[in-house]
N, C-alpha and C positions, 0 to 999 in steps of 0.2 A: 411431487407429481408422480414419481415412480411408485411410491407407496400407495397413492390413490388408485393408480392403475392396477396394482397388485390386489388391492382390496376389492375392486370391482370384479376382478377375475375370480377371486375367492368366493364372491357372493353371486356368481352367475348361476342361473337356474339349470338344472339337469333333468331333462325329460325322461331319461331312462331310469335313473336311480332316485329321482327326487332331490331335494336340497337338504343335506344334513344340517341340523340345527347348530352343531358346533362350528361348521364352516361359515354359516351365516353370522354367528356371533363374532367370530374372528375377523371376518371381512368387514363387518360394520365397525368393530373396534379400531381396526387399522385405518379405515376411512375417516372416522371422526378424529383420531389422533393426528392424522396427516393434515386434516383441515385445520385443527387447532394449532398445529405447529406453524402452518403458513400464516394463519391469522396473527399469532403472537409475533412472529418475525417481521410481519408487515406493519406493526404498530411503531410509530416514531419514538414513543417513550421506551419501548423495549430495545430498539436499535441504538438509541442514544446511550442507554445504560450499558449495553454490551460494548459499544465503542469506547466509552469512558473507562471500562474495565481493562481493555487491552492497550490503551494508549500509554506511551512513554514520553516524557518531556526531556529529561537530561538535566545536567547541572547548569549553573550560570557560566556562560563562556567567558564573561569578563573575569571571573575568578579562575576558571580552569586554564585560561590562556594568559594569565597575568604576567608570568615570568618566562614566556617562550618566545622564540624568534619567529615572527610571522613568515619570514622567507623560508623557514624550514617546516612550515605547517601547511597541510593540505585540507581542502574541503572536498568531500566526495558526495556528489548529488545523484541519487538513484532515480531512474526514469520510472514512470508509471503506466504510460500508454499514449497512443495517438487517438484523437477524435476522428480524423479523416486522413486519407492518403491523396485527396484531390489536390493536384498540383496547381490548380487555379487559386487555391487559398494560400496566402502568405505562410511561410513555414512556422512562424511563431504562433499562428492562429490554428495550427493543426493539432496542437497538444490537447489532451483531455484535461478535465478540470483538476484532477489529482496532480498531474505532472506540472501544470501551470502553477498550482499552489506551491509545489516543491521548488520550482525555479524562482518564483517570487521570494520565497523565504531564503533561498540560497543567495540571491542578490543582496538582500538585506544583511545577511551574515557577512558577506564579503565586504560590503561598504563599512561595516562596523569593525572588522578584524583584519582586513587586508591580507588574506592568505597568499602565500607564494605560488600555490598551485590549486586549480579547481578542476576536478575530474567529473565529467558528465558521463555517467555509466548506464548503458542499456541499449538493447537492440530494438528495432532495426536501425540502420544508418539514418533513415529519414527522421527518426525521433531525436537522435543526437544532433542532427542539423537544426531541427526545430528548437531544441533546448538552447543550442548555441545562439541561434538567431534572437531568441527572447532575452537571454541573460546578457548578451552584449548590448541589446537595445536598452536594457536596464542599467547600463553603465559599467559592467564588468569587462575589463580589457581582454581582448582576444589572446594576448601574449601569455596569460596565465592559464588558459584553457587547454585541456586535453580531452578529446572525445574517445571513449571506449565503447564501441558499438557492436560488440560481439556477444554480450551477456543476455541470455534469455531468462535467467532465474536470479533470485537474490544470492544464491550460493555462487553462481558464476560471476555476479557483480564483485563479490569479495575475492574470488580466485583470480580474476583478471585485473583487478585493481592492484593487487599485491606487488607484481613485478614493476608496475609503473611507479608506485610509491618508493620501492627499493631503489630503482634506477635513478630517481630524482633526489635521493638522499633525504627523504622526508622523515622528520623526527616525531611529529604529532599529527594525528588525523582526526578531523571532525567529520562525522557522518550525518548527513541530513536526508530525511525522507518523511513521509506522512507519519504522524504520531502513532497511528494504529499499526503501521508497518515497522516502526523503528526498533521495537524489542527483538523481533525476529531477525531484522537486518544486523543488529549488533551481535547477535549470537552467531550468525554466519561469518561475519568478519573476524570475530574472535576465534572461530573454528579454523579460519584460514591463517591464523597467527598474527592478525592485525589488531592492536589495541586501539580502540576508537573512543572519542568523546561524542556522545549522542546529542543531536540538536534537532528538535522536532519542528516540522512544518505541518500545515493542514491540520491543525489541532481542532477537534470538535469540542472537547471539554464538556462542562456541565451546561445543559440547556435549561432555560427558564420554561416552566411547564405552561402549556396552553391546552385548551380543551381539544383542539384538533390533533393533539398527540395521541389521542385514544382512537383515532380513525385510521384504518389501514391505508397505506400508500405504497406505491411502487418504489419511491425513493427510499423509504425505510427498509423495504425488503432488500434493495440493492445494498444498503449500508450493512444490514445484518449478514448478507452473503460475504461481504468483504471481511467482516470480523471473523466469521466462521472459517474463511480461507486462511486468515492469519493464525488462528488457533490450530487448525489442522496442519498448517505448514511447519509448526514447531516440532511436530512429531514424526516428520519424515526421516528416513535413515540417512 
């Protein structure tokens, strides 16, 4: 949209000097390229292809955790956001779709592998409370939970989880978040000195093609923006 605004400014008429043809061509080119970019990123088929390209799955946990002590193993669950702060809504229903999917996946992983510690990581405090409300509702015991509610970024998730894991004497760490976010999250935890076993949730994967995948949609544009956010996030200092 900023490029479109710039293109319109470049193509504005000038009563005093006339409108130079070079400026007209440049403005029109930027305008059409911007429109084409928005159109492409709004196509479900493009958004799905981009998402599939950045998603990470991780190894089979049954194999990776075959010879480890569950009591010395932690599951770190990264928050993704709240849908609402309205206190009239039950906490577990305030989570956005991404965080709900992460917590659902985390509860499945816990019931399969019985981790000795589950860290729910992400700010604000209300989000941690909502995650705890949902995951305990899904059968994960409160006694294994620790809420870390100060992290505003993925890097802070890693930095603030590190002392908790060290204090609890954890030997193995399973990290779970959305598949599109997982690769960047693993990088941040490794940067913080934490070796993790990645476990994906909210996997988009390969979609079956339908004709409406060629029709622009706001949902596809949102998905494309998430993918671009993950790609750009890998290159921050």
